[in-house]
Each structure stands twice: as structure tokens, then as C-alpha cells.
N, C-alpha and C positions, 0 to 999 in steps of 0.2 A: 243634735249634733252640731256645733259649731265649723263652719266651713271657712279655711282660709280663703284669699283672694287667688291664692295661685292655683289653689285646687281647682277653685269655680273656672279659671282658665282652660285648666286642662279638661275638665270636665265638659266644658261648652265645644272646646275643641276635638275630642273624640266624639261627641255627639253629631258635630258635623261632618265629621268625617265617616261614620257608619251610616249616616242619610244618603249617602253619595252612592247608589247602587252601582256606577258606572266603572267602579275599581274594587280592587281587592284590597284589604287592608292588614298587613302584618303588623306582629307587635313592633318591629323596628319602625315600619314605615309612622305608626302613631307614637314613638317617640321622638321621632325627627319634627312632624309635624306640632307638637305640643312644645318641643325645645325652640323651635321658630316663633311660636305664638308669644311664649314667654317673654323672648328676646323683644319682640316687637311692640307688647304691652306694658311690659316692666322693665328692661333693661337687663333681662338677667341671661347670662351666655354662658352658664355652666353644663347645660344639657338638661334633660331627663333620663333617669335611670331606666332600666326594663323594670325593675322592681316597683318603682313609683306606677309606673303604666298598669303592672299587674293589680297593684292595691286600687287602683282606680279604677278599673276595669271591675273590680270585685266589689268595690263601695257602690258603684253604678247601678251593679245589679241585685245591691239588697235593699233593705227598708231604710239604712242609717242615714239617708239623707233626702227618702221618700220617693227614688226613682222607679226602684224595682225594673230597670231596663232590660228588654229581652235580648241581651246578648249573647251570640252563639259563636261559635267558632267552627269553621268548614275545612276540609282537606287537614286538618290538625295544625291549621295554620293560619287561617284569615279569619277576622273579624267582623261581624256584621248583626244587624237588627232581624231578630226573626219576623218583625212585625215590620214591612217597610213603610207605615204609617206613621211609625213612633218616632217621638222624640222628648227629651226632657223638657223642651220648651212649652209643648203641649200637656203638661202635667193636670189632671183636673185638681181643684181645691178640694181639703178633706173638709171637715166641718170645723175641726179645731184650727184650719186655717181660714176659713172664713168666719169666724168668729172674732179672731185676732185681728183679721181686717176690718172689719166693724169696728172693733175696740179703736184702732189707729184712725179711722178716719172721723169718729166723733170727737177723738182728741185734735185733729188735724184741723177740723170745723171750726175750732174757737179762735183762730187765727185769721181768720178769712179776711180780717179789716187789713192786713199788710197785704201790700202789692204783690211781695216775693210771693206769698203764699195763692194768691189770687192768680198768677200765673201756673197754678197748677191745678185751677178749677175744673181743667179738661181732664186731667189724669185722674180727679177725684171722681170725676162722673166715670170714666171707664171703669174704675175700680167698682163704684156702686153696682155701675149695670151688671160688672162680671157677678157681684155677690147677689146680686137680684134673679140672675136666670139659673143661679146654681142653688139655691134655697129659696124655701118660701120666706116670706116676711114672719119676723120672731118679735116679740118683745127684746127689746135694748137691755144687755148684758152690763153696760157701763150708761150709767147718766152724768153728765157733768153739769154742774150749777153754773147758768148763763143769766143774764139780764139782757134780753135782745134792745131793752127799750132805754138802757142807760146812753144818757147822752156823753158827748164826746169822743166816741170811737169814729165817727166821721173823719177825726182830726188824727187819727193815729197814725195813718200809713205817712201821711205830711210830716209830721213830728218825728217817725221814724228814719226819713229822709234828711233831716235837718240835721239828727243825732248823727247819722252814718257818715255826712257830708260835713260835720263840724260847722255850720253854719246858723249865725246869729238870727231870731226871729223876733217880729214885734208882733206884740199880741195883747189882747183884750181880755182881762183877767178880771171876775168879781168873786171875792170870797164871800163864804157866807154871812159873813159881818158888815160887808159893804153894801150901800143903799145903791152903786153902781159901777158900772167896770170901771177899771183903771189900766191904762195904756201904760206897757212897759218894753224894754229891751231887754231879750233874754237867752243866755248862752246854753243850749242844752245838753247835759251828757250823759243821760240816762232815761230809759223808759221801764216803770216795775209797776207790776201788779200786785195788790194784797187786797185780799176779801172782795173779791171780783169788782175790783175798782182798779183804773190807770190811774197814774200820778206819772209828771214829767218831773226829771230831777236836773238841776243845773244850776246857775248862778244869775242875777240881773247886773246889768251892766253897772258899773261903779260901785258894785257890792261883791267882796269877798265869799260870804257865807253861804252855803249850800240850801237852797230854796227848793221844796215839792211845790209842784202845781198841779191840782186835780184835774185831770181833760174836762170832767163834766163842769167843770166852773170856767172854762175858757169858752169865750163867745167866736172869737175868730182870731187868725193869726196871717203873716205872712214872712215869706224869708227874706232877709237883708243881706243880701251875698257882697255888698259892698263895705259894709262892717266887717272891723277884723276881730276874728273870734277867737275868744278868750279862752283856751283850755286848763286844764288843772290836772298835769300829768300825775299828780299825786294822789288824784281821787281813783280808790279802788273800790266798788261796790261792795263786794265781799267784806274787806275790812270796817267798810263806812257802816255797814248795816249788824254787824258784830255783834253788838250789843243793844240794837233795838228789836221792839214788837213793833212790826208795820211800817212805817214810811216816817214817821215826825221824829225830827231830829231837834231837841234842846239845845243851843250853843251854850257853850261852857257848861253842862252837867256832866258829871262824870258818872261811870257807872255805878249802882249801889247793890249793896246785897239786900234782896229784898225775902222775908221770910213772912209765911200765909200758913193757916190751917186748912183743910180742908175738911171735911165730914166724910164719914167712915161709906157712904153710899156713893160718893162722886171722885173719890180717892182713886178709884181704877181708872176712872176717864182722864184723870189729870197724869196718872202714871204712863199709860198706853197712848198717850200723845199730848206730850211735855209743851209747855207754854213757850220754852225757850230752851235753846242747844245745852245752855249752863245749869239747868233743871238739876238739882239733888235731892234727895230724900233726908230729912234730917231725924225725924223719930215719928213712930207708929205710936197708938195707943187704940183701947177701944173706941174712942169717939173719933176718930180719923188719923190722919198723916200731914205731916209739918214738911212744907218743903222749902227749897232758896231756889232762887235765881239771882243772877248780876246783870241789872238792864239798865237804860238810861229810862227814867220815869216819864212816860208821853202819855197822849191822848188817847192810844190805842191800848196800851197797857189798862189804864183807867175802865176802859168798854170791857176790855176782856174780865178784870174782876168783877165790876157791876154785871156783866152777864148772868154770874151764878149766884146772886143776890144772897141769900141768907148762908149758902154752902160754902161760903170762903170769908176767912177773917185774916185781913191784913195783921199782922204782928210788928212786923218791921219794914221802914222806918219810921218813926211817928209822925213824921210830915204828911206820908201817904196815908197812913191810918185816918190820921184827922180828914186827909180830902175825900175820903171814900166813905166816911162816916156823915161827912156834911152833904155828898150828895145823895147817898141813901135815906138821908132823913128828908132832904128836900124830895126826894119822890114818893117818899111815904105820905108828906103832908098833901100832895096830890089827890090822894083818896080818902083824907078824913073829912 
């Protein structure tokens, strides 16, 4: 049951009052205290109605939000906890709660390379300790793919700061085709993850084209705060990558309608996990399904098609069909 912020403030306030055993709390008292709390925390000055507090007490008593609070009425007027030690802040975690916390922690740990998340390491350890003390160790429910040995992750926080503060960086970058690294000045706009690899998106000095750099190919970098950062206010990641699979943008190449046939045994996989948001089913027959997508042909698209081997046939455009056929023939020749 979703609970809004105002309700949580009221529940917390009522809980604080009922834990105070040195005075008696009438419905009117709780109304006034909750009204003051909402004004203090949220600037709401219209007050809290009698009906609202009655519903809050009813909710706290129930299982709707998991409190099951032992709220009793004495002298037909005053509210208190039957158990003096009770508090909604001391609730034990259910097995479902623990499983959800475990799942959330596994996801959170993927971002530990960022200082922003490293600052939460103490909180993460506290949550882990809470889980450990409340349940025996079990096999994980969620396992997220990661590569702890991937190079370049040591740069990620510094690059994050450069993007955040719009700082020019000088870096040494060695592409796969280069025999040695080259030095360049770079204006970073975005950090992007794809297929368990991280990329820095931006532009080189004296160039306007968007260029992506793989973090595992960066040897070193340093900020150049005295250089003027050239921003691109028109760069919008959602729009820029709308017609791209992966990160490689081929300049001056427009999105194309690409049609391909998938065998009957693999078609359900492609249907349930589309290659791209533009994917459409063109036709079905006893041999499989014909799909279409509208994207810019690039390196990642080729690798996606090649990964299916003989289970996919590129139908159009002819240039991409020839390209994939050539790569498959070259691969086949290795085994002959």
C-alpha cells in the first residue's frame, strides 16, 4: 500500500506522542500536534481533521502498512500503546522486506565506483548487518552481471566529476587500432553504460562531432580547469541515442528500415526481448518471423546480428546484407 509523505509525517508524529507515557493524548491533542508537524516540515497550514487522525490510527493498527500497532483507548478518550516498548521505528523486517533489501543492495553495489555512492558505504554495511542478523545466509535471488576486472573503472568517479562540473580534461587514449596512446583535450557531456562497459561521450577540442571513448582505453586523464568548456545545449542523450543500438554514432548516416528473418525457434526470444524500441513484426510463416527496426547501422548492430549466426537472415538493406554475409564467410573460413 503506497503511503504519501504527509501520512508518514502524521504516523511518525502519532508514534512519538504515544511513546510519551508522561501525558495523556486525546484525539484533539493528536490533531494539533500533527497539524504543527505538517506546518513545520511541509509548510501546510490548513490543519488536520478529526476524521484524518481516526483513519491514521485505524491504519496504524492494521496490517496495511505493516505496523499492527497496539493502540488502545483508556477512559474512552485517551490513546496510548498497550506495549510501552512498542514503536513503529522498531518493527522487525519480514522475509519479503529482507529479500527486497538484498535485491536493492545488489543493484546499489554496481555503482560503488562513484564517490557519490561510496559515501553511502556505511549505510550499506548497516543494512547488510541488519539483514545478516535477521536471517540466515541464503543463495541470492538476484545476480547482476558484472566484470570486476574491467579496466577503466578507476577513472569513473573523476570523469563523473568532470561531466558534473563541465570541466575540460586532457587524456591519453589508445584505440584498439592505435599502436600507442594519443593525447587529446576533451569536453565530456555524458557517462554511458552499454553491455557491461562504460563510455565517455563528448567532443574533442576544435571538433564539433560527438565522440565516444571507452573507459577501458583511457590510460590517464587530468582536469584542465583553466580551459573554456564548450557545451552543447542541444545534446540530449534520449534523442541522440533514439535510433542507435549501443553507443556508436556514424555521422551523416540516417536511420534506415532494416528487415530480417528469424527462425521459428528463435523468434519468440526476439519478440520478448526486442532489439530496439522501433521493432515491428512484419509477417509470420512456418519457418519463422520477419521483423523490422529503424536504426542507424553501426558496430553494435552488426555484433548483435552476428551473435545469432544462422538463426537470422538480413533481408534489407542490401549493403548491410552484404556486410553481414562477408563477415560470416570470413569467420567460416577460419574453421576450414
